[in-house]
MOPAC internal coordinates of N, CA, C and O (Angstrom, degrees):
PM7 1SCF
backbone

  N    0.0000 0     0.00 0     0.00 0    0    0    0
  C    1.4543 1     0.00 0     0.00 0    1    0    0
  C    1.5343 1   108.28 1     0.00 0    2    1    0
  O    1.2310 1   121.22 1   147.03 1    3    2    1
  N    1.2995 1   115.28 1   -32.97 1    3    2    1
  C    1.4644 1   120.69 1   179.62 1    5    3    2
  C    1.5380 1   110.30 1   -59.77 1    6    5    3
  O    1.2310 1   120.70 1   149.06 1    7    6    5
  N    1.3217 1   116.28 1   -30.94 1    7    6    5
  C    1.4516 1   121.19 1  -179.52 1    9    7    6
  C    1.5195 1   112.47 1   -90.55 1   10    9    7
  O    1.2310 1   120.42 1  -172.22 1   11   10    9
  N    1.3172 1   116.80 1     7.78 1   11   10    9
  C    1.4584 1   121.26 1   179.61 1   13   11   10
  C    1.5047 1   114.21 1    86.86 1   14   13   11
  O    1.2310 1   119.94 1  -169.43 1   15   14   13
  N    1.3068 1   117.71 1    10.57 1   15   14   13
  C    1.4728 1   120.86 1   179.27 1   17   15   14
  C    1.5334 1   109.68 1   -78.99 1   18   17   15
  O    1.2310 1   121.52 1   -18.57 1   19   18   17
  N    1.2860 1   114.70 1   161.43 1   19   18   17
  C    1.4625 1   122.19 1   179.90 1   21   19   18
  C    1.5300 1   110.44 1   -69.61 1   22   21   19
  O    1.2310 1   120.84 1   -29.21 1   23   22   21
  N    1.3150 1   116.00 1   150.79 1   23   22   21
  C    1.4523 1   121.54 1   175.08 1   25   23   22
  C    1.5242 1   111.51 1   -62.39 1   26   25   23
  O    1.2310 1   120.51 1   159.90 1   27   26   25
  N    1.3249 1   116.62 1   -20.10 1   27   26   25
  C    1.4665 1   121.32 1  -179.41 1   29   27   26
  C    1.5208 1   111.80 1   -66.56 1   30   29   27
  O    1.2310 1   119.20 1   166.38 1   31   30   29
  N    1.3204 1   119.13 1   -13.62 1   31   30   29
  C    1.4679 1   121.71 1   175.08 1   33   31   30
  C    1.5182 1   110.70 1   -65.68 1   34   33   31
  O    1.2310 1   119.97 1   162.29 1   35   34   33
  N    1.3310 1   117.66 1   -17.71 1   35   34   33
  C    1.4623 1   120.96 1   177.26 1   37   35   34
  C    1.5235 1   111.53 1   -73.50 1   38   37   35
  O    1.2310 1   119.85 1   152.55 1   39   38   37
  N    1.3082 1   117.88 1   -27.45 1   39   38   37
  C    1.4703 1   122.22 1  -174.54 1   41   39   38
  C    1.5330 1   112.93 1   -57.50 1   42   41   39
  O    1.2310 1   118.20 1   132.53 1   43   42   41
  N    1.3325 1   121.03 1   -47.47 1   43   42   41
  C    1.4720 1   119.20 1   179.92 1   45   43   42
  C    1.5331 1   112.20 1   -60.83 1   46   45   43
  O    1.2310 1   120.49 1   141.58 1   47   46   45
  N    1.3106 1   116.67 1   -38.42 1   47   46   45
  C    1.4583 1   118.95 1   177.93 1   49   47   46
  C    1.5080 1   113.04 1   -65.83 1   50   49   47
  O    1.2310 1   120.43 1   138.29 1   51   50   49
  N    1.3068 1   116.79 1   -41.71 1   51   50   49
  C    1.4547 1   121.14 1   178.64 1   53   51   50
  C    1.5207 1   111.19 1   -64.05 1   54   53   51
  O    1.2310 1   121.17 1   136.98 1   55   54   53
  N    1.3361 1   115.36 1   -43.02 1   55   54   53
  C    1.4778 1   119.29 1   178.27 1   57   55   54
  C    1.5346 1   110.79 1   -64.29 1   58   57   55
  O    1.2310 1   120.24 1   136.88 1   59   58   57
  N    1.3336 1   117.15 1   -43.12 1   59   58   57
  C    1.4618 1   119.95 1   179.86 1   61   59   58
  C    1.5286 1   111.59 1   -62.42 1   62   61   59
  O    1.2310 1   119.97 1   137.44 1   63   62   61
  N    1.3245 1   117.66 1   -42.56 1   63   62   61
  C    1.4606 1   119.90 1   178.22 1   65   63   62
  C    1.5233 1   111.47 1   -65.62 1   66   65   63
  O    1.2310 1   120.71 1   141.33 1   67   66   65
  N    1.3236 1   116.24 1   -38.67 1   67   66   65
  C    1.4354 1   119.78 1   176.98 1   69   67   66
  C    1.5243 1   113.42 1   -63.97 1   70   69   67
  O    1.2310 1   120.78 1   137.76 1   71   70   69
  N    1.3400 1   116.11 1   -42.24 1   71   70   69
  C    1.4534 1   120.84 1   177.00 1   73   71   70
  C    1.5337 1   111.19 1   -64.25 1   74   73   71
  O    1.2310 1   120.71 1   140.08 1   75   74   73
  N    1.3234 1   116.25 1   -39.92 1   75   74   73
  C    1.4569 1   119.22 1   178.30 1   77   75   74
  C    1.5301 1   111.04 1   -63.40 1   78   77   75
  O    1.2310 1   120.37 1   134.57 1   79   78   77
  N    1.3156 1   116.91 1   -45.43 1   79   78   77
  C    1.4623 1   120.44 1   179.23 1   81   79   78
  C    1.5263 1   110.12 1   -61.95 1   82   81   79
  O    1.2310 1   120.03 1   139.36 1   83   82   81
  N    1.3156 1   117.54 1   -40.64 1   83   82   81
  C    1.4571 1   121.74 1   178.06 1   85   83   82
  C    1.5320 1   110.20 1   -64.06 1   86   85   83
  O    1.2310 1   120.00 1   137.09 1   87   86   85
  N    1.3321 1   117.61 1   -42.91 1   87   86   85
  C    1.4636 1   120.98 1   179.62 1   89   87   86
  C    1.5377 1   111.16 1   -62.69 1   90   89   87
  O    1.2310 1   119.92 1   146.28 1   91   90   89
  N    1.3183 1   117.76 1   -33.72 1   91   90   89
  C    1.4597 1   120.95 1   178.56 1   93   91   90
  C    1.5150 1   112.53 1   -64.15 1   94   93   91
  O    1.2310 1   120.12 1   156.55 1   95   94   93
  N    1.3117 1   117.37 1   -23.45 1   95   94   93
  C    1.4881 1   119.09 1  -179.77 1   97   95   94
  C    1.5243 1   111.01 1   -68.82 1   98   97   95
  O    1.2310 1   119.39 1   164.03 1   99   98   97
  N    1.3310 1   118.76 1   -15.97 1   99   98   97
  C    1.4539 1   122.28 1  -179.43 1  101   99   98
  C    1.5284 1   113.12 1   -91.13 1  102  101   99
  O    1.2310 1   120.19 1   174.63 1  103  102  101
  N    1.3324 1   117.24 1    -5.37 1  103  102  101
  C    1.4647 1   121.32 1  -177.76 1  105  103  102
  C    1.5194 1   108.96 1   -93.07 1  106  105  103
  O    1.2310 1   121.55 1   -38.21 1  107  106  105
  N    1.3376 1   114.64 1   141.79 1  107  106  105
  C    1.4585 1   119.49 1   173.92 1  109  107  106
  C    1.5243 1   108.99 1   -51.82 1  110  109  107
  O    1.2310 1   120.48 1   -44.83 1  111  110  109
  N    1.3103 1   116.68 1   135.17 1  111  110  109
  C    1.4694 1   121.31 1  -172.22 1  113  111  110
  C    1.5208 1   112.41 1   -58.98 1  114  113  111
  O    1.2310 1   119.67 1   151.75 1  115  114  113
  N    1.3437 1   118.24 1   -28.25 1  115  114  113
  C    1.4633 1   120.44 1   177.74 1  117  115  114
  C    1.5258 1   111.71 1   -67.82 1  118  117  115
  O    1.2310 1   120.11 1   152.53 1  119  118  117
  N    1.3219 1   117.40 1   -27.47 1  119  118  117
  C    1.4580 1   120.88 1  -176.49 1  121  119  118
  C    1.5284 1   112.42 1  -100.28 1  122  121  119
  O    1.2310 1   118.85 1   169.29 1  123  122  121
  N    1.3189 1   119.80 1   -10.71 1  123  122  121
  C    1.4691 1   121.35 1  -176.82 1  125  123  122
  C    1.5255 1   111.48 1   -59.94 1  126  125  123
  O    1.2310 1   120.25 1   140.20 1  127  126  125
  N    1.3059 1   117.12 1   -39.80 1  127  126  125
  C    1.4567 1   120.20 1   178.61 1  129  127  126
  C    1.5126 1   112.69 1   -61.51 1  130  129  127
  O    1.2310 1   120.77 1   139.52 1  131  130  129
  N    1.3320 1   116.13 1   -40.48 1  131  130  129
  C    1.4706 1   119.66 1   175.74 1  133  131  130
  C    1.5057 1   111.67 1   -63.90 1  134  133  131
  O    1.2310 1   120.80 1   136.37 1  135  134  133
  N    1.3225 1   116.07 1   -43.63 1  135  134  133
  C    1.4623 1   119.74 1   179.76 1  137  135  134
  C    1.5259 1   110.19 1   -60.66 1  138  137  135
  O    1.2310 1   121.09 1   138.38 1  139  138  137
  N    1.3225 1   115.53 1   -41.62 1  139  138  137
  C    1.4628 1   118.76 1   179.68 1  141  139  138
  C    1.5117 1   111.81 1   -67.26 1  142  141  139
  O    1.2310 1   120.06 1   141.42 1  143  142  141
  N    1.3396 1   117.48 1   -38.58 1  143  142  141
  C    1.4586 1   121.18 1   177.35 1  145  143  142
  C    1.5257 1   110.63 1   -64.02 1  146  145  143
  O    1.2310 1   120.28 1   137.66 1  147  146  145
  N    1.3143 1   117.06 1   -42.34 1  147  146  145
  C    1.4679 1   121.05 1   178.99 1  149  147  146
  C    1.5292 1   110.73 1   -66.68 1  150  149  147
  O    1.2310 1   120.37 1   148.32 1  151  150  149
  N    1.3113 1   116.89 1   -31.68 1  151  150  149
  C    1.4595 1   121.64 1   177.72 1  153  151  150
  C    1.5200 1   110.23 1   -57.47 1  154  153  151
  O    1.2310 1   120.18 1   147.01 1  155  154  153
  N    1.3374 1   117.25 1   -32.99 1  155  154  153
  C    1.4542 1   119.91 1   178.88 1  157  155  154
  C    1.5192 1   112.96 1   -56.85 1  158  157  155
  O    1.2310 1   120.38 1   137.84 1  159  158  157
  N    1.3257 1   116.87 1   -42.16 1  159  158  157
  C    1.4737 1   120.44 1   178.33 1  161  159  158
  C    1.5167 1   111.48 1   -65.70 1  162  161  159
  O    1.2310 1   120.29 1   139.34 1  163  162  161
  N    1.3202 1   117.05 1   -40.66 1  163  162  161
  C    1.4614 1   120.95 1   178.23 1  165  163  162
  C    1.5252 1   110.11 1   -66.18 1  166  165  163
  O    1.2310 1   121.06 1   140.51 1  167  166  165
  N    1.3335 1   115.57 1   -39.49 1  167  166  165
  C    1.4655 1   120.61 1   179.72 1  169  167  166
  C    1.5329 1   110.95 1   -61.20 1  170  169  167
  O    1.2310 1   120.09 1   137.91 1  171  170  169
  N    1.3092 1   117.43 1   -42.09 1  171  170  169
  C    1.4665 1   121.30 1   179.85 1  173  171  170
  C    1.5275 1   109.56 1   -62.00 1  174  173  171
  O    1.2310 1   120.21 1   132.36 1  175  174  173
  N    1.3228 1   117.20 1   -47.64 1  175  174  173
  C    1.4611 1   120.67 1  -179.73 1  177  175  174
  C    1.5539 1   110.45 1   -63.00 1  178  177  175
  O    1.2310 1   120.42 1   137.36 1  179  178  177
  N    1.3286 1   116.80 1   -42.64 1  179  178  177
  C    1.4563 1   120.53 1  -179.79 1  181  179  178
  C    1.5287 1   111.33 1   -64.43 1  182  181  179
  O    1.2310 1   120.53 1   146.11 1  183  182  181
  N    1.3275 1   116.60 1   -33.89 1  183  182  181
  C    1.4557 1   120.61 1   178.71 1  185  183  182
  C    1.5291 1   111.05 1   -64.72 1  186  185  183
  O    1.2310 1   120.64 1   142.84 1  187  186  185
  N    1.3417 1   116.38 1   -37.16 1  187  186  185
  C    1.4610 1   118.60 1   177.76 1  189  187  186
  C    1.5203 1   112.06 1   -68.70 1  190  189  187
  O    1.2310 1   120.66 1   145.51 1  191  190  189
  N    1.3504 1   116.34 1   -34.49 1  191  190  189
  C    1.4552 1   119.95 1   174.49 1  193  191  190
  C    1.5216 1   109.31 1   -63.07 1  194  193  191
  O    1.2310 1   120.42 1   136.26 1  195  194  193
  N    1.3186 1   116.81 1   -43.74 1  195  194  193
  C    1.4819 1   122.00 1   176.92 1  197  195  194
  C    1.5039 1   110.74 1   -59.78 1  198  197  195
  O    1.2310 1   120.72 1   134.74 1  199  198  197
  N    1.3198 1   116.22 1   -45.26 1  199  198  197
  C    1.4709 1   120.92 1   178.86 1  201  199  198
  C    1.5173 1   111.46 1   -54.29 1  202  201  199
  O    1.2310 1   120.86 1   137.33 1  203  202  201
  N    1.3305 1   115.95 1   -42.67 1  203  202  201
  C    1.4576 1   120.44 1  -178.01 1  205  203  202
  C    1.5107 1   111.99 1   -77.79 1  206  205  203
  O    1.2310 1   120.25 1   132.12 1  207  206  205
  N    1.3388 1   117.13 1   -47.88 1  207  206  205
  C    1.4550 1   121.03 1  -173.83 1  209  207  206
  C    1.5226 1   114.15 1   -73.50 1  210  209  207
  O    1.2310 1   120.36 1   140.44 1  211  210  209
  N    1.3110 1   116.91 1   -39.56 1  211  210  209
  C    1.4558 1   120.18 1  -173.69 1  213  211  210
  C    1.5244 1   112.69 1   -99.70 1  214  213  211
  O    1.2310 1   121.08 1   136.14 1  215  214  213
  N    1.3411 1   115.54 1   -43.86 1  215  214  213
  C    1.4591 1   118.31 1  -176.81 1  217  215  214
  C    1.5276 1   112.99 1   -89.77 1  218  217  215
  O    1.2310 1   120.54 1   169.60 1  219  218  217
  N    1.3374 1   116.58 1   -10.40 1  219  218  217
  C    1.4524 1   120.20 1   176.51 1  221  219  218
  C    1.5141 1   114.95 1    74.42 1  222  221  219
  O    1.2310 1   119.61 1  -162.30 1  223  222  221
  N    1.3272 1   118.36 1    17.70 1  223  222  221
  C    1.4565 1   122.80 1   178.19 1  225  223  222
  C    1.5119 1   108.97 1  -106.48 1  226  225  223
  O    1.2310 1   120.60 1   -66.85 1  227  226  225
  N    1.3124 1   116.47 1   113.15 1  227  226  225
  C    1.4607 1   120.26 1  -178.10 1  229  227  226
  C    1.5308 1   110.30 1   -74.21 1  230  229  227
  O    1.2310 1   120.23 1   -53.10 1  231  230  229
  N    1.3452 1   117.17 1   126.90 1  231  230  229
  C    1.4517 1   119.55 1   177.30 1  233  231  230
  C    1.5264 1   111.64 1   -61.78 1  234  233  231
  O    1.2310 1   120.73 1   -37.33 1  235  234  233
  N    1.3287 1   116.21 1   142.67 1  235  234  233
  C    1.4792 1   119.16 1   178.85 1  237  235  234
  C    1.5173 1   110.09 1   -89.53 1  238  237  235
  O    1.2310 1   120.26 1     1.95 1  239  238  237
  N    1.3110 1   117.12 1  -178.05 1  239  238  237
  C    1.4515 1   120.11 1  -175.53 1  241  239  238
  C    1.5180 1   112.31 1   -63.93 1  242  241  239
  O    1.2310 1   119.74 1   150.25 1  243  242  241
  N    1.3350 1   118.10 1   -29.75 1  243  242  241
  C    1.4504 1   120.74 1   179.29 1  245  243  242
  C    1.5319 1   111.36 1   -73.35 1  246  245  243
  O    1.2310 1   120.46 1   143.79 1  247  246  245
  N    1.3168 1   116.73 1   -36.21 1  247  246  245
  C    1.4584 1   120.72 1   174.17 1  249  247  246
  C    1.5313 1   110.21 1   -61.21 1  250  249  247
  O    1.2310 1   121.14 1   133.04 1  251  250  249
  N    1.3036 1   115.42 1   -46.96 1  251  250  249
  C    1.4650 1   120.85 1  -177.55 1  253  251  250
  C    1.5394 1   110.16 1   -67.41 1  254  253  251
  O    1.2310 1   120.67 1   137.52 1  255  254  253
  N    1.3267 1   116.32 1   -42.48 1  255  254  253
  C    1.4649 1   119.54 1   178.06 1  257  255  254
  C    1.5230 1   110.62 1   -60.35 1  258  257  255
  O    1.2310 1   120.01 1   134.78 1  259  258  257
  N    1.3182 1   117.59 1   -45.22 1  259  258  257
  C    1.4686 1   121.63 1   178.66 1  261  259  258
  C    1.5151 1   111.78 1   -61.74 1  262  261  259
  O    1.2310 1   120.17 1   139.67 1  263  262  261
  N    1.3172 1   117.28 1   -40.33 1  263  262  261
  C    1.4674 1   120.02 1   179.19 1  265  263  262
  C    1.5314 1   110.40 1   -66.74 1  266  265  263
  O    1.2310 1   120.03 1   141.08 1  267  266  265
  N    1.3146 1   117.54 1   -38.92 1  267  266  265
  C    1.4688 1   120.64 1   178.04 1  269  267  266
  C    1.5337 1   110.52 1   -62.85 1  270  269  267
  O    1.2310 1   121.22 1   135.05 1  271  270  269
  N    1.3422 1   115.28 1   -44.95 1  271  270  269
  C    1.4832 1   119.56 1   177.55 1  273  271  270
  C    1.5284 1   109.78 1   -58.05 1  274  273  271
  O    1.2310 1   120.32 1   136.08 1  275  274  273
  N    1.3443 1   116.99 1   -43.92 1  275  274  273
  C    1.4654 1   119.94 1   179.81 1  277  275  274
  C    1.5222 1   112.05 1   -65.15 1  278  277  275
  O    1.2310 1   119.84 1   139.81 1  279  278  277
  N    1.3228 1   117.90 1   -40.19 1  279  278  277
  C    1.4704 1   120.80 1   177.86 1  281  279  278
  C    1.5085 1   111.53 1   -66.06 1  282  281  279
  O    1.2310 1   120.39 1   142.99 1  283  282  281
  N    1.3233 1   116.86 1   -37.01 1  283  282  281
  C    1.4737 1   119.66 1   176.32 1  285  283  282
  C    1.5361 1   109.15 1   -64.20 1  286  285  283
  O    1.2310 1   120.83 1   137.04 1  287  286  285
  N    1.3253 1   116.01 1   -42.96 1  287  286  285
  C    1.4684 1   120.26 1   176.90 1  289  287  286
  C    1.5208 1   111.56 1   -60.99 1  290  289  287
  O    1.2310 1   120.63 1   137.38 1  291  290  289
  N    1.3201 1   116.40 1   -42.62 1  291  290  289
  C    1.4809 1   120.31 1   177.89 1  293  291  290
  C    1.5237 1   109.73 1   -61.98 1  294  293  291
  O    1.2310 1   120.14 1   138.94 1  295  294  293
  N    1.3196 1   117.33 1   -41.06 1  295  294  293
  C    1.4643 1   120.77 1   177.75 1  297  295  294
  C    1.5108 1   112.52 1   -62.84 1  298  297  295
  O    1.2310 1   120.68 1   139.25 1  299  298  297
  N    1.3255 1   116.31 1   -40.75 1  299  298  297
  C    1.4655 1   120.40 1   177.27 1  301  299  298
  C    1.5164 1   110.30 1   -61.87 1  302  301  299
  O    1.2310 1   120.85 1   134.09 1  303  302  301
  N    1.3176 1   115.98 1   -45.91 1  303  302  301
  C    1.4793 1   120.59 1  -179.76 1  305  303  302
  C    1.5245 1   110.36 1   -59.89 1  306  305  303
  O    1.2310 1   120.20 1   135.44 1  307  306  305
  N    1.3113 1   117.23 1   -44.56 1  307  306  305
  C    1.4624 1   121.02 1  -175.47 1  309  307  306
  C    1.5040 1   114.24 1   -76.99 1  310  309  307
  O    1.2310 1   119.88 1   139.43 1  311  310  309
  N    1.3247 1   117.83 1   -40.57 1  311  310  309
  C    1.4641 1   120.02 1  -167.70 1  313  311  310
  C    1.5190 1   115.61 1  -108.19 1  314  313  311
  O    1.2310 1   119.13 1   174.13 1  315  314  313
  N    1.3272 1   119.27 1    -5.87 1  315  314  313
  C    1.4695 1   120.46 1   177.54 1  317  315  314
  C    1.5185 1   109.06 1   -69.95 1  318  317  315
  O    1.2310 1   120.44 1   -31.03 1  319  318  317
  N    1.3193 1   116.76 1   148.97 1  319  318  317
  C    1.4714 1   118.64 1   178.01 1  321  319  318
  C    1.5120 1   109.13 1   -71.28 1  322  321  319
  O    1.2310 1   120.76 1   -56.00 1  323  322  321
  N    1.3192 1   116.14 1   124.00 1  323  322  321
  C    1.4560 1   122.47 1  -178.94 1  325  323  322
  C    1.5266 1   108.79 1  -111.35 1  326  325  323
  O    1.2310 1   121.05 1   -34.98 1  327  326  325
  N    1.3118 1   115.60 1   145.02 1  327  326  325
  C    1.4537 1   120.07 1   175.54 1  329  327  326
  C    1.5231 1   109.31 1   -72.46 1  330  329  327
  O    1.2310 1   120.76 1   -38.41 1  331  330  329
  N    1.2896 1   116.15 1   141.59 1  331  330  329
  C    1.4611 1   120.47 1   176.46 1  333  331  330
  C    1.5270 1   108.88 1   -70.64 1  334  333  331
  O    1.2310 1   120.95 1   -41.10 1  335  334  333
  N    1.3257 1   115.78 1   138.90 1  335  334  333
  C    1.4566 1   119.20 1   178.81 1  337  335  334
  C    1.5129 1   109.51 1  -108.23 1  338  337  335
  O    1.2310 1   121.52 1   -24.05 1  339  338  337
  N    1.3151 1   114.69 1   155.95 1  339  338  337
  C    1.4660 1   119.20 1   174.87 1  341  339  338
  C    1.4382 1   111.28 1    87.34 1  342  341  339
  O    1.2310 1   120.10 1   180.00 1  343  342  341

């Protein structure tokens, strides 16, 4: 809105967050926290895509490097062998 865009630009974000929260209800409760933590890395990368596609600001090498580090972290959280709890 700060850039003069319509308030309707909020709708896709609200829908996406709602769908994500709904999808988390299908995950075993022990793993939901991990899925949500990994979502943070994906969110950071998606935000940089938004920055470029919608706001017209191309991410620099440090933005991209940071997003890659976050995605690697998200991959470790999701795919590393974890001990079963309980």
